[in-house]
CHARMM internal coordinates of N, CA and C (Angstrom, degrees):
IC EDIT
DIST 1 N 1 CA 1.4451
DIST 1 CA 1 C 1.5292
ANGL 1 N 1 CA 1 C 108.54
DIST 1 C 2 N 1.2914
ANGL 1 CA 1 C 2 N 116.66
DIHE 1 N 1 CA 1 C 2 N 128.69
DIST 2 N 2 CA 1.4587
ANGL 1 C 2 N 2 CA 120.07
DIHE 1 CA 1 C 2 N 2 CA 179.92
DIST 2 CA 2 C 1.5224
ANGL 2 N 2 CA 2 C 109.40
DIHE 1 C 2 N 2 CA 2 C -109.66
DIST 2 C 3 N 1.3103
ANGL 2 CA 2 C 3 N 115.00
DIHE 2 N 2 CA 2 C 3 N 148.74
DIST 3 N 3 CA 1.4609
ANGL 2 C 3 N 3 CA 119.37
DIHE 2 CA 2 C 3 N 3 CA 177.21
DIST 3 CA 3 C 1.5229
ANGL 3 N 3 CA 3 C 108.22
DIHE 2 C 3 N 3 CA 3 C -118.43
DIST 3 C 4 N 1.2808
ANGL 3 CA 3 C 4 N 114.16
DIHE 3 N 3 CA 3 C 4 N 148.21
DIST 4 N 4 CA 1.4565
ANGL 3 C 4 N 4 CA 120.56
DIHE 3 CA 3 C 4 N 4 CA -178.84
DIST 4 CA 4 C 1.5168
ANGL 4 N 4 CA 4 C 109.35
DIHE 3 C 4 N 4 CA 4 C -110.97
DIST 4 C 5 N 1.3106
ANGL 4 CA 4 C 5 N 114.69
DIHE 4 N 4 CA 4 C 5 N 135.02
DIST 5 N 5 CA 1.4543
ANGL 4 C 5 N 5 CA 120.83
DIHE 4 CA 4 C 5 N 5 CA 177.25
DIST 5 CA 5 C 1.5189
ANGL 5 N 5 CA 5 C 107.11
DIHE 4 C 5 N 5 CA 5 C -117.59
DIST 5 C 6 N 1.3033
ANGL 5 CA 5 C 6 N 115.51
DIHE 5 N 5 CA 5 C 6 N 123.64
DIST 6 N 6 CA 1.4530
ANGL 5 C 6 N 6 CA 120.50
DIHE 5 CA 5 C 6 N 6 CA 179.02
DIST 6 CA 6 C 1.5188
ANGL 6 N 6 CA 6 C 109.33
DIHE 5 C 6 N 6 CA 6 C -90.07
DIST 6 C 7 N 1.3133
ANGL 6 CA 6 C 7 N 115.77
DIHE 6 N 6 CA 6 C 7 N 123.91
DIST 7 N 7 CA 1.4544
ANGL 6 C 7 N 7 CA 120.34
DIHE 6 CA 6 C 7 N 7 CA 177.44
DIST 7 CA 7 C 1.5223
ANGL 7 N 7 CA 7 C 108.33
DIHE 6 C 7 N 7 CA 7 C -78.74
DIST 7 C 8 N 1.3206
ANGL 7 CA 7 C 8 N 116.69
DIHE 7 N 7 CA 7 C 8 N 128.94
DIST 8 N 8 CA 1.4584
ANGL 7 C 8 N 8 CA 120.70
DIHE 7 CA 7 C 8 N 8 CA 174.47
DIST 8 CA 8 C 1.5179
ANGL 8 N 8 CA 8 C 108.56
DIHE 7 C 8 N 8 CA 8 C -122.08
DIST 8 C 9 N 1.2865
ANGL 8 CA 8 C 9 N 114.45
DIHE 8 N 8 CA 8 C 9 N 154.72
DIST 9 N 9 CA 1.4594
ANGL 8 C 9 N 9 CA 121.53
DIHE 8 CA 8 C 9 N 9 CA -179.04
DIST 9 CA 9 C 1.5212
ANGL 9 N 9 CA 9 C 110.44
DIHE 8 C 9 N 9 CA 9 C -71.57
DIST 9 C 10 N 1.3147
ANGL 9 CA 9 C 10 N 115.88
DIHE 9 N 9 CA 9 C 10 N 160.06
DIST 10 N 10 CA 1.4600
ANGL 9 C 10 N 10 CA 119.63
DIHE 9 CA 9 C 10 N 10 CA 172.22
DIST 10 CA 10 C 1.5276
ANGL 10 N 10 CA 10 C 110.64
DIHE 9 C 10 N 10 CA 10 C -86.47
DIST 10 C 11 N 1.3189
ANGL 10 CA 10 C 11 N 116.96
DIHE 10 N 10 CA 10 C 11 N 0.69
DIST 11 N 11 CA 1.4653
ANGL 10 C 11 N 11 CA 122.63
DIHE 10 CA 10 C 11 N 11 CA 179.24
DIST 11 CA 11 C 1.5258
ANGL 11 N 11 CA 11 C 110.33
DIHE 10 C 11 N 11 CA 11 C -91.97
DIST 11 C 12 N 1.3212
ANGL 11 CA 11 C 12 N 116.08
DIHE 11 N 11 CA 11 C 12 N 142.59
DIST 12 N 12 CA 1.4535
ANGL 11 C 12 N 12 CA 123.07
DIHE 11 CA 11 C 12 N 12 CA -175.33
DIST 12 CA 12 C 1.5352
ANGL 12 N 12 CA 12 C 112.23
DIHE 11 C 12 N 12 CA 12 C -86.28
DIST 12 C 13 N 1.3201
ANGL 12 CA 12 C 13 N 115.59
DIHE 12 N 12 CA 12 C 13 N 133.12
DIST 13 N 13 CA 1.4630
ANGL 12 C 13 N 13 CA 121.43
DIHE 12 CA 12 C 13 N 13 CA 176.61
DIST 13 CA 13 C 1.5320
ANGL 13 N 13 CA 13 C 110.55
DIHE 12 C 13 N 13 CA 13 C -63.37
DIST 13 C 14 N 1.3312
ANGL 13 CA 13 C 14 N 116.01
DIHE 13 N 13 CA 13 C 14 N -40.50
DIST 14 N 14 CA 1.4649
ANGL 13 C 14 N 14 CA 120.84
DIHE 13 CA 13 C 14 N 14 CA -179.01
DIST 14 CA 14 C 1.5328
ANGL 14 N 14 CA 14 C 111.35
DIHE 13 C 14 N 14 CA 14 C -63.09
DIST 14 C 15 N 1.3284
ANGL 14 CA 14 C 15 N 116.15
DIHE 14 N 14 CA 14 C 15 N -45.83
DIST 15 N 15 CA 1.4670
ANGL 14 C 15 N 15 CA 119.91
DIHE 14 CA 14 C 15 N 15 CA -179.84
DIST 15 CA 15 C 1.5300
ANGL 15 N 15 CA 15 C 110.78
DIHE 14 C 15 N 15 CA 15 C -65.50
DIST 15 C 16 N 1.3333
ANGL 15 CA 15 C 16 N 117.22
DIHE 15 N 15 CA 15 C 16 N -40.49
DIST 16 N 16 CA 1.4626
ANGL 15 C 16 N 16 CA 120.82
DIHE 15 CA 15 C 16 N 16 CA 178.12
DIST 16 CA 16 C 1.5278
ANGL 16 N 16 CA 16 C 110.86
DIHE 15 C 16 N 16 CA 16 C -63.23
DIST 16 C 17 N 1.3407
ANGL 16 CA 16 C 17 N 116.74
DIHE 16 N 16 CA 16 C 17 N -38.56
DIST 17 N 17 CA 1.4589
ANGL 16 C 17 N 17 CA 120.55
DIHE 16 CA 16 C 17 N 17 CA 179.25
DIST 17 CA 17 C 1.5271
ANGL 17 N 17 CA 17 C 111.02
DIHE 16 C 17 N 17 CA 17 C -66.05
DIST 17 C 18 N 1.3172
ANGL 17 CA 17 C 18 N 116.84
DIHE 17 N 17 CA 17 C 18 N -41.76
DIST 18 N 18 CA 1.4675
ANGL 17 C 18 N 18 CA 120.88
DIHE 17 CA 17 C 18 N 18 CA 178.18
DIST 18 CA 18 C 1.5245
ANGL 18 N 18 CA 18 C 110.33
DIHE 17 C 18 N 18 CA 18 C -65.02
DIST 18 C 19 N 1.3328
ANGL 18 CA 18 C 19 N 116.83
DIHE 18 N 18 CA 18 C 19 N -44.89
DIST 19 N 19 CA 1.4708
ANGL 18 C 19 N 19 CA 120.04
DIHE 18 CA 18 C 19 N 19 CA 178.89
DIST 19 CA 19 C 1.5239
ANGL 19 N 19 CA 19 C 111.38
DIHE 18 C 19 N 19 CA 19 C -63.01
DIST 19 C 20 N 1.3243
ANGL 19 CA 19 C 20 N 116.79
DIHE 19 N 19 CA 19 C 20 N -38.53
DIST 20 N 20 CA 1.4615
ANGL 19 C 20 N 20 CA 120.61
DIHE 19 CA 19 C 20 N 20 CA 179.46
DIST 20 CA 20 C 1.5228
ANGL 20 N 20 CA 20 C 110.61
DIHE 19 C 20 N 20 CA 20 C -67.30
DIST 20 C 21 N 1.3353
ANGL 20 CA 20 C 21 N 116.40
DIHE 20 N 20 CA 20 C 21 N -43.11
DIST 21 N 21 CA 1.4656
ANGL 20 C 21 N 21 CA 119.92
DIHE 20 CA 20 C 21 N 21 CA -178.97
DIST 21 CA 21 C 1.5253
ANGL 21 N 21 CA 21 C 111.76
DIHE 20 C 21 N 21 CA 21 C -65.77
DIST 21 C 22 N 1.3438
ANGL 21 CA 21 C 22 N 116.88
DIHE 21 N 21 CA 21 C 22 N -38.39
DIST 22 N 22 CA 1.4660
ANGL 21 C 22 N 22 CA 120.80
DIHE 21 CA 21 C 22 N 22 CA -176.03
DIST 22 CA 22 C 1.5315
ANGL 22 N 22 CA 22 C 114.05
DIHE 21 C 22 N 22 CA 22 C -90.25
DIST 22 C 23 N 1.3218
ANGL 22 CA 22 C 23 N 116.96
DIHE 22 N 22 CA 22 C 23 N -33.25
DIST 23 N 23 CA 1.4614
ANGL 22 C 23 N 23 CA 119.52
DIHE 22 CA 22 C 23 N 23 CA -175.57
DIST 23 CA 23 C 1.5109
ANGL 23 N 23 CA 23 C 113.58
DIHE 22 C 23 N 23 CA 23 C -137.59
DIST 23 C 24 N 1.3198
ANGL 23 CA 23 C 24 N 116.25
DIHE 23 N 23 CA 23 C 24 N 26.89
DIST 24 N 24 CA 1.4559
ANGL 23 C 24 N 24 CA 120.67
DIHE 23 CA 23 C 24 N 24 CA -178.43
DIST 24 CA 24 C 1.5131
ANGL 24 N 24 CA 24 C 114.29
DIHE 23 C 24 N 24 CA 24 C -65.61
DIST 24 C 25 N 1.3114
ANGL 24 CA 24 C 25 N 116.01
DIHE 24 N 24 CA 24 C 25 N -29.46
DIST 25 N 25 CA 1.4679
ANGL 24 C 25 N 25 CA 120.47
DIHE 24 CA 24 C 25 N 25 CA 179.06
DIST 25 CA 25 C 1.5286
ANGL 25 N 25 CA 25 C 110.60
DIHE 24 C 25 N 25 CA 25 C -61.02
DIST 25 C 26 N 1.3313
ANGL 25 CA 25 C 26 N 116.93
DIHE 25 N 25 CA 25 C 26 N -33.31
DIST 26 N 26 CA 1.4674
ANGL 25 C 26 N 26 CA 119.40
DIHE 25 CA 25 C 26 N 26 CA 178.93
DIST 26 CA 26 C 1.5245
ANGL 26 N 26 CA 26 C 111.98
DIHE 25 C 26 N 26 CA 26 C -102.65
DIST 26 C 27 N 1.3287
ANGL 26 CA 26 C 27 N 117.00
DIHE 26 N 26 CA 26 C 27 N 9.63
DIST 27 N 27 CA 1.4528
ANGL 26 C 27 N 27 CA 121.17
DIHE 26 CA 26 C 27 N 27 CA 171.11
DIST 27 CA 27 C 1.5215
ANGL 27 N 27 CA 27 C 117.09
DIHE 26 C 27 N 27 CA 27 C 80.75
DIST 27 C 28 N 1.3095
ANGL 27 CA 27 C 28 N 119.16
DIHE 27 N 27 CA 27 C 28 N 22.24
DIST 28 N 28 CA 1.4629
ANGL 27 C 28 N 28 CA 120.76
DIHE 27 CA 27 C 28 N 28 CA -177.68
DIST 28 CA 28 C 1.5211
ANGL 28 N 28 CA 28 C 112.57
DIHE 27 C 28 N 28 CA 28 C -57.12
DIST 28 C 29 N 1.3104
ANGL 28 CA 28 C 29 N 118.13
DIHE 28 N 28 CA 28 C 29 N -39.28
DIST 29 N 29 CA 1.4706
ANGL 28 C 29 N 29 CA 121.16
DIHE 28 CA 28 C 29 N 29 CA -179.32
DIST 29 CA 29 C 1.5275
ANGL 29 N 29 CA 29 C 111.49
DIHE 28 C 29 N 29 CA 29 C -65.29
DIST 29 C 30 N 1.3144
ANGL 29 CA 29 C 30 N 117.50
DIHE 29 N 29 CA 29 C 30 N -33.94
DIST 30 N 30 CA 1.4625
ANGL 29 C 30 N 30 CA 120.82
DIHE 29 CA 29 C 30 N 30 CA 177.80
DIST 30 CA 30 C 1.5266
ANGL 30 N 30 CA 30 C 111.42
DIHE 29 C 30 N 30 CA 30 C -69.61
DIST 30 C 31 N 1.3212
ANGL 30 CA 30 C 31 N 117.11
DIHE 30 N 30 CA 30 C 31 N -40.14
DIST 31 N 31 CA 1.4634
ANGL 30 C 31 N 31 CA 119.82
DIHE 30 CA 30 C 31 N 31 CA 175.95
DIST 31 CA 31 C 1.5244
ANGL 31 N 31 CA 31 C 109.85
DIHE 30 C 31 N 31 CA 31 C -63.80
DIST 31 C 32 N 1.3233
ANGL 31 CA 31 C 32 N 117.56
DIHE 31 N 31 CA 31 C 32 N -39.17
DIST 32 N 32 CA 1.4650
ANGL 31 C 32 N 32 CA 122.07
DIHE 31 CA 31 C 32 N 32 CA -179.13
DIST 32 CA 32 C 1.5286
ANGL 32 N 32 CA 32 C 112.33
DIHE 31 C 32 N 32 CA 32 C -61.16
DIST 32 C 33 N 1.3257
ANGL 32 CA 32 C 33 N 117.41
DIHE 32 N 32 CA 32 C 33 N -41.37
DIST 33 N 33 CA 1.4693
ANGL 32 C 33 N 33 CA 119.85
DIHE 32 CA 32 C 33 N 33 CA -177.92
DIST 33 CA 33 C 1.5258
ANGL 33 N 33 CA 33 C 112.83
DIHE 32 C 33 N 33 CA 33 C -88.68
DIST 33 C 34 N 1.3258
ANGL 33 CA 33 C 34 N 117.81
DIHE 33 N 33 CA 33 C 34 N 3.16
DIST 34 N 34 CA 1.4562
ANGL 33 C 34 N 34 CA 121.42
DIHE 33 CA 33 C 34 N 34 CA 175.03
DIST 34 CA 34 C 1.5140
ANGL 34 N 34 CA 34 C 115.28
DIHE 33 C 34 N 34 CA 34 C 92.22
DIST 34 C 35 N 1.3071
ANGL 34 CA 34 C 35 N 117.73
DIHE 34 N 34 CA 34 C 35 N 11.37
DIST 35 N 35 CA 1.4677
ANGL 34 C 35 N 35 CA 121.33
DIHE 34 CA 34 C 35 N 35 CA 178.85
DIST 35 CA 35 C 1.5362
ANGL 35 N 35 CA 35 C 108.19
DIHE 34 C 35 N 35 CA 35 C -95.60
DIST 35 C 36 N 1.3167
ANGL 35 CA 35 C 36 N 114.78
DIHE 35 N 35 CA 35 C 36 N 73.33
DIST 36 N 36 CA 1.4627
ANGL 35 C 36 N 36 CA 122.16
DIHE 35 CA 35 C 36 N 36 CA -172.24
DIST 36 CA 36 C 1.5295
ANGL 36 N 36 CA 36 C 112.17
DIHE 35 C 36 N 36 CA 36 C -63.48
DIST 36 C 37 N 1.3177
ANGL 36 CA 36 C 37 N 117.36
DIHE 36 N 36 CA 36 C 37 N -45.55
DIST 37 N 37 CA 1.4654
ANGL 36 C 37 N 37 CA 120.58
DIHE 36 CA 36 C 37 N 37 CA -179.89
DIST 37 CA 37 C 1.5194
ANGL 37 N 37 CA 37 C 112.28
DIHE 36 C 37 N 37 CA 37 C -60.13
DIST 37 C 38 N 1.3061
ANGL 37 CA 37 C 38 N 115.70
DIHE 37 N 37 CA 37 C 38 N -43.67
DIST 38 N 38 CA 1.4652
ANGL 37 C 38 N 38 CA 120.00
DIHE 37 CA 37 C 38 N 38 CA 178.83
DIST 38 CA 38 C 1.5303
ANGL 38 N 38 CA 38 C 110.38
DIHE 37 C 38 N 38 CA 38 C -68.66
DIST 38 C 39 N 1.3355
ANGL 38 CA 38 C 39 N 116.89
DIHE 38 N 38 CA 38 C 39 N -34.72
DIST 39 N 39 CA 1.4587
ANGL 38 C 39 N 39 CA 120.39
DIHE 38 CA 38 C 39 N 39 CA 176.03
DIST 39 CA 39 C 1.5183
ANGL 39 N 39 CA 39 C 111.60
DIHE 38 C 39 N 39 CA 39 C -62.25
DIST 39 C 40 N 1.3326
ANGL 39 CA 39 C 40 N 116.32
DIHE 39 N 39 CA 39 C 40 N -42.08
DIST 40 N 40 CA 1.4705
ANGL 39 C 40 N 40 CA 120.28
DIHE 39 CA 39 C 40 N 40 CA 177.25
DIST 40 CA 40 C 1.5227
ANGL 40 N 40 CA 40 C 111.33
DIHE 39 C 40 N 40 CA 40 C -64.85
DIST 40 C 41 N 1.3294
ANGL 40 CA 40 C 41 N 115.96
DIHE 40 N 40 CA 40 C 41 N -40.19
DIST 41 N 41 CA 1.4668
ANGL 40 C 41 N 41 CA 119.98
DIHE 40 CA 40 C 41 N 41 CA 177.20
DIST 41 CA 41 C 1.5259
ANGL 41 N 41 CA 41 C 110.72
DIHE 40 C 41 N 41 CA 41 C -60.43
DIST 41 C 42 N 1.3202
ANGL 41 CA 41 C 42 N 117.22
DIHE 41 N 41 CA 41 C 42 N -44.57
DIST 42 N 42 CA 1.4621
ANGL 41 C 42 N 42 CA 121.22
DIHE 41 CA 41 C 42 N 42 CA 178.77
DIST 42 CA 42 C 1.5273
ANGL 42 N 42 CA 42 C 110.45
DIHE 41 C 42 N 42 CA 42 C -63.77
DIST 42 C 43 N 1.3379
ANGL 42 CA 42 C 43 N 117.22
DIHE 42 N 42 CA 42 C 43 N -41.04
DIST 43 N 43 CA 1.4613
ANGL 42 C 43 N 43 CA 120.84
DIHE 42 CA 42 C 43 N 43 CA -179.33
DIST 43 CA 43 C 1.5290
ANGL 43 N 43 CA 43 C 111.42
DIHE 42 C 43 N 43 CA 43 C -63.50
DIST 43 C 44 N 1.3145
ANGL 43 CA 43 C 44 N 116.58
DIHE 43 N 43 CA 43 C 44 N -38.82
DIST 44 N 44 CA 1.4635
ANGL 43 C 44 N 44 CA 120.91
DIHE 43 CA 43 C 44 N 44 CA -177.88
DIST 44 CA 44 C 1.5245
ANGL 44 N 44 CA 44 C 112.11
DIHE 43 C 44 N 44 CA 44 C -76.10
DIST 44 C 45 N 1.3297
ANGL 44 CA 44 C 45 N 117.74
DIHE 44 N 44 CA 44 C 45 N -37.05
DIST 45 N 45 CA 1.4661
ANGL 44 C 45 N 45 CA 121.58
DIHE 44 CA 44 C 45 N 45 CA -173.52
DIST 45 CA 45 C 1.5261
ANGL 45 N 45 CA 45 C 114.02
DIHE 44 C 45 N 45 CA 45 C -102.41
DIST 45 C 46 N 1.3230
ANGL 45 CA 45 C 46 N 117.55
DIHE 45 N 45 CA 45 C 46 N 8.14
DIST 46 N 46 CA 1.4624
ANGL 45 C 46 N 46 CA 119.77
DIHE 45 CA 45 C 46 N 46 CA -179.75
DIST 46 CA 46 C 1.5181
ANGL 46 N 46 CA 46 C 111.21
DIHE 45 C 46 N 46 CA 46 C 66.74
DIST 46 C 47 N 1.3116
ANGL 46 CA 46 C 47 N 115.96
DIHE 46 N 46 CA 46 C 47 N 51.55
DIST 47 N 47 CA 1.4692
ANGL 46 C 47 N 47 CA 120.49
DIHE 46 CA 46 C 47 N 47 CA 179.91
DIST 47 CA 47 C 1.5092
ANGL 47 N 47 CA 47 C 112.10
DIHE 46 C 47 N 47 CA 47 C 68.99
DIST 47 C 48 N 1.3400
ANGL 47 CA 47 C 48 N 115.77
DIHE 47 N 47 CA 47 C 48 N 38.54
DIST 48 N 48 CA 1.4778
ANGL 47 C 48 N 48 CA 122.18
DIHE 47 CA 47 C 48 N 48 CA -175.21
DIST 48 CA 48 C 1.5276
ANGL 48 N 48 CA 48 C 109.50
DIHE 47 C 48 N 48 CA 48 C 51.80
DIST 48 C 49 N 1.3280
ANGL 48 CA 48 C 49 N 112.99
DIHE 48 N 48 CA 48 C 49 N 52.95
DIST 49 N 49 CA 1.4611
ANGL 48 C 49 N 49 CA 122.09
DIHE 48 CA 48 C 49 N 49 CA 177.25
DIST 49 CA 49 C 1.5251
ANGL 49 N 49 CA 49 C 111.80
DIHE 48 C 49 N 49 CA 49 C 58.64
DIST 49 C 50 N 1.3099
ANGL 49 CA 49 C 50 N 116.14
DIHE 49 N 49 CA 49 C 50 N 41.28
DIST 50 N 50 CA 1.4676
ANGL 49 C 50 N 50 CA 127.98
DIHE 49 CA 49 C 50 N 50 CA 176.38
DIST 50 CA 50 C 1.5271
ANGL 50 N 50 CA 50 C 112.99
DIHE 49 C 50 N 50 CA 50 C 72.87
DIST 50 C 51 N 1.2987
ANGL 50 CA 50 C 51 N 119.51
DIHE 50 N 50 CA 50 C 51 N -29.42
DIST 51 N 51 CA 1.4714
ANGL 50 C 51 N 51 CA 121.26
DIHE 50 CA 50 C 51 N 51 CA -177.36
DIST 51 CA 51 C 1.5272
ANGL 51 N 51 CA 51 C 111.94
DIHE 50 C 51 N 51 CA 51 C -64.87
DIST 51 C 52 N 1.3135
ANGL 51 CA 51 C 52 N 117.86
DIHE 51 N 51 CA 51 C 52 N -43.36
DIST 52 N 52 CA 1.4531
ANGL 51 C 52 N 52 CA 121.63
DIHE 51 CA 51 C 52 N 52 CA 179.08
DIST 52 CA 52 C 1.5216
ANGL 52 N 52 CA 52 C 111.55
DIHE 51 C 52 N 52 CA 52 C -63.74
DIST 52 C 53 N 1.3178
ANGL 52 CA 52 C 53 N 116.33
DIHE 52 N 52 CA 52 C 53 N -37.88
DIST 53 N 53 CA 1.4544
ANGL 52 C 53 N 53 CA 121.66
DIHE 52 CA 52 C 53 N 53 CA 178.52
DIST 53 CA 53 C 1.5304
ANGL 53 N 53 CA 53 C 110.50
DIHE 52 C 53 N 53 CA 53 C -64.07
DIST 53 C 54 N 1.3190
ANGL 53 CA 53 C 54 N 117.53
DIHE 53 N 53 CA 53 C 54 N -46.29
DIST 54 N 54 CA 1.4645
ANGL 53 C 54 N 54 CA 120.85
DIHE 53 CA 53 C 54 N 54 CA 179.50
DIST 54 CA 54 C 1.5289
ANGL 54 N 54 CA 54 C 111.73
DIHE 53 C 54 N 54 CA 54 C -63.92
DIST 54 C 55 N 1.3157
ANGL 54 CA 54 C 55 N 116.79
DIHE 54 N 54 CA 54 C 55 N -40.08
DIST 55 N 55 CA 1.4695
ANGL 54 C 55 N 55 CA 120.85
DIHE 54 CA 54 C 55 N 55 CA 178.29
DIST 55 CA 55 C 1.5262
ANGL 55 N 55 CA 55 C 110.04
DIHE 54 C 55 N 55 CA 55 C -64.10
DIST 55 C 56 N 1.3306
ANGL 55 CA 55 C 56 N 117.48
DIHE 55 N 55 CA 55 C 56 N -44.21
DIST 56 N 56 CA 1.4629
ANGL 55 C 56 N 56 CA 120.71
DIHE 55 CA 55 C 56 N 56 CA 178.44
DIST 56 CA 56 C 1.5227
ANGL 56 N 56 CA 56 C 111.45
DIHE 55 C 56 N 56 CA 56 C -63.98
DIST 56 C 57 N 1.3185
ANGL 56 CA 56 C 57 N 117.58
DIHE 56 N 56 CA 56 C 57 N -38.79
DIST 57 N 57 CA 1.4605
ANGL 56 C 57 N 57 CA 121.54
DIHE 56 CA 56 C 57 N 57 CA 178.18
DIST 57 CA 57 C 1.5314
ANGL 57 N 57 CA 57 C 110.59
DIHE 56 C 57 N 57 CA 57 C -59.16
DIST 57 C 58 N 1.3146
ANGL 57 CA 57 C 58 N 116.25
DIHE 57 N 57 CA 57 C 58 N -44.51
DIST 58 N 58 CA 1.4682
ANGL 57 C 58 N 58 CA 121.42
DIHE 57 CA 57 C 58 N 58 CA 178.47
DIST 58 CA 58 C 1.5279
ANGL 58 N 58 CA 58 C 110.57
DIHE 57 C 58 N 58 CA 58 C -67.24
DIST 58 C 59 N 1.3446
ANGL 58 CA 58 C 59 N 116.87
DIHE 58 N 58 CA 58 C 59 N -42.78
DIST 59 N 59 CA 1.4670
ANGL 58 C 59 N 59 CA 120.45
DIHE 58 CA 58 C 59 N 59 CA -179.34
DIST 59 CA 59 C 1.5274
ANGL 59 N 59 CA 59 C 111.64
DIHE 58 C 59 N 59 CA 59 C -63.47
DIST 59 C 60 N 1.3230
ANGL 59 CA 59 C 60 N 117.65
DIHE 59 N 59 CA 59 C 60 N -39.74
DIST 60 N 60 CA 1.4609
ANGL 59 C 60 N 60 CA 120.37
DIHE 59 CA 59 C 60 N 60 CA 178.67
DIST 60 CA 60 C 1.5265
ANGL 60 N 60 CA 60 C 109.73
DIHE 59 C 60 N 60 CA 60 C -66.53
DIST 60 C 61 N 1.3238
ANGL 60 CA 60 C 61 N 117.20
DIHE 60 N 60 CA 60 C 61 N -45.21
DIST 61 N 61 CA 1.4610
ANGL 60 C 61 N 61 CA 121.31
DIHE 60 CA 60 C 61 N 61 CA -178.53
DIST 61 CA 61 C 1.5269
ANGL 61 N 61 CA 61 C 112.34
DIHE 60 C 61 N 61 CA 61 C -62.77
DIST 61 C 62 N 1.3251
ANGL 61 CA 61 C 62 N 117.49
DIHE 61 N 61 CA 61 C 62 N -33.49
DIST 62 N 62 CA 1.4677
ANGL 61 C 62 N 62 CA 120.49
DIHE 61 CA 61 C 62 N 62 CA -178.37
DIST 62 CA 62 C 1.5254
ANGL 62 N 62 CA 62 C 113.15
DIHE 61 C 62 N 62 CA 62 C -91.91
DIST 62 C 63 N 1.3308
ANGL 62 CA 62 C 63 N 117.41
DIHE 62 N 62 CA 62 C 63 N -6.48
DIST 63 N 63 CA 1.4583
ANGL 62 C 63 N 63 CA 120.64
DIHE 62 CA 62 C 63 N 63 CA 178.09
DIST 63 CA 63 C 1.5173
ANGL 63 N 63 CA 63 C 114.61
DIHE 62 C 63 N 63 CA 63 C 89.42
DIST 63 C 64 N 1.3096
ANGL 63 CA 63 C 64 N 118.02
DIHE 63 N 63 CA 63 C 64 N 10.58
DIST 64 N 64 CA 1.4591
ANGL 63 C 64 N 64 CA 121.73
DIHE 63 CA 63 C 64 N 64 CA -178.62
DIST 64 CA 64 C 1.5333
ANGL 64 N 64 CA 64 C 113.06
DIHE 63 C 64 N 64 CA 64 C -90.41
DIST 64 C 65 N 1.3118
ANGL 64 CA 64 C 65 N 118.45
DIHE 64 N 64 CA 64 C 65 N -7.78
DIST 65 N 65 CA 1.4720
ANGL 64 C 65 N 65 CA 122.75
DIHE 64 CA 64 C 65 N 65 CA -178.01
DIST 65 CA 65 C 1.5209
ANGL 65 N 65 CA 65 C 109.87
DIHE 64 C 65 N 65 CA 65 C -78.17
DIST 65 C 66 N 1.3160
ANGL 65 CA 65 C 66 N 117.50
DIHE 65 N 65 CA 65 C 66 N 139.74
DIST 66 N 66 CA 1.4716
ANGL 65 C 66 N 66 CA 123.12
DIHE 65 CA 65 C 66 N 66 CA -177.34
DIST 66 CA 66 C 1.5213
ANGL 66 N 66 CA 66 C 110.35
DIHE 65 C 66 N 66 CA 66 C -120.91
DIST 66 C 67 N 1.3261
ANGL 66 CA 66 C 67 N 115.48
DIHE 66 N 66 CA 66 C 67 N 157.67
DIST 67 N 67 CA 1.4645
ANGL 66 C 67 N 67 CA 119.83
DIHE 66 CA 66 C 67 N 67 CA 176.82
DIST 67 CA 67 C 1.5249
ANGL 67 N 67 CA 67 C 110.41
DIHE 66 C 67 N 67 CA 67 C -84.71
DIST 67 C 68 N 1.3300
ANGL 67 CA 67 C 68 N 117.05
DIHE 67 N 67 CA 67 C 68 N -168.45
DIST 68 N 68 CA 1.4644
ANGL 67 C 68 N 68 CA 120.89
DIHE 67 CA 67 C 68 N 68 CA -174.61
DIST 68 CA 68 C 1.5220
ANGL 68 N 68 CA 68 C 114.39
DIHE 67 C 68 N 68 CA 68 C -69.15
DIST 68 C 69 N 1.3322
ANGL 68 CA 68 C 69 N 118.76
DIHE 68 N 68 CA 68 C 69 N -16.19
DIST 69 N 69 CA 1.4652
ANGL 68 C 69 N 69 CA 120.75
DIHE 68 CA 68 C 69 N 69 CA 177.00
DIST 69 CA 69 C 1.5269
ANGL 69 N 69 CA 69 C 111.90
DIHE 68 C 69 N 69 CA 69 C -106.38
DIST 69 C 70 N 1.3290
ANGL 69 CA 69 C 70 N 117.35
DIHE 69 N 69 CA 69 C 70 N 6.74
DIST 70 N 70 CA 1.4577
ANGL 69 C 70 N 70 CA 121.75
DIHE 69 CA 69 C 70 N 70 CA 176.61
DIST 70 CA 70 C 1.5123
ANGL 70 N 70 CA 70 C 115.04
DIHE 69 C 70 N 70 CA 70 C 88.36
DIST 70 C 71 N 1.3230
ANGL 70 CA 70 C 71 N 117.85
DIHE 70 N 70 CA 70 C 71 N 9.95
DIST 71 N 71 CA 1.4656
ANGL 70 C 71 N 71 CA 120.88
DIHE 70 CA 70 C 71 N 71 CA -179.92
DIST 71 CA 71 C 1.5316
ANGL 71 N 71 CA 71 C 110.07
DIHE 70 C 71 N 71 CA 71 C -88.78
DIST 71 C 72 N 1.3214
ANGL 71 CA 71 C 72 N 117.32
DIHE 71 N 71 CA 71 C 72 N 142.55
DIST 72 N 72 CA 1.4750
ANGL 71 C 72 N 72 CA 119.94
DIHE 71 CA 71 C 72 N 72 CA 176.45
DIST 72 CA 72 C 1.5290
ANGL 72 N 72 CA 72 C 110.15
DIHE 71 C 72 N 72 CA 72 C -67.77
DIST 72 C 73 N 1.3240
ANGL 72 CA 72 C 73 N 115.56
DIHE 72 N 72 CA 72 C 73 N 149.63
DIST 73 N 73 CA 1.4557
ANGL 72 C 73 N 73 CA 120.47
DIHE 72 CA 72 C 73 N 73 CA 179.88
DIST 73 CA 73 C 1.5244
ANGL 73 N 73 CA 73 C 109.97
DIHE 72 C 73 N 73 CA 73 C -71.42
DIST 73 C 74 N 1.3430
ANGL 73 CA 73 C 74 N 116.58
DIHE 73 N 73 CA 73 C 74 N 148.37
DIST 74 N 74 CA 1.4658
ANGL 73 C 74 N 74 CA 119.80
DIHE 73 CA 73 C 74 N 74 CA -179.84
DIST 74 CA 74 C 1.5261
ANGL 74 N 74 CA 74 C 109.53
DIHE 73 C 74 N 74 CA 74 C -78.00
DIST 74 C 75 N 1.3057
ANGL 74 CA 74 C 75 N 115.77
DIHE 74 N 74 CA 74 C 75 N 154.35
DIST 75 N 75 CA 1.4553
ANGL 74 C 75 N 75 CA 121.40
DIHE 74 CA 74 C 75 N 75 CA -174.90
DIST 75 CA 75 C 1.5212
ANGL 75 N 75 CA 75 C 113.81
DIHE 74 C 75 N 75 CA 75 C -69.51
DIST 75 C 76 N 1.3262
ANGL 75 CA 75 C 76 N 118.97
DIHE 75 N 75 CA 75 C 76 N -36.54
DIST 76 N 76 CA 1.4726
ANGL 75 C 76 N 76 CA 120.00
DIHE 75 CA 75 C 76 N 76 CA -176.93
DIST 76 CA 76 C 1.4876
ANGL 76 N 76 CA 76 C 112.74
DIHE 75 C 76 N 76 CA 76 C -118.64
END
COOR INIT
IC SEED 1 N 1 CA 1 C
IC BUILD
């Protein structure tokens, strides 16, 4: 019998969602989860011309957003 362990991030989904909603245009949520390069890209391009920010907002809300090592964000 095998058991599966799901790796989750130590970063909070709720905090990432708040950071994205308030400062997503400058990439605050990306800096929070450790995606520094993407955070800089968002800061320079205004959230990848707003489209990237909106996509990330939806991905965080639905649970599809990942941290810098590919782990899903924790619920609380």
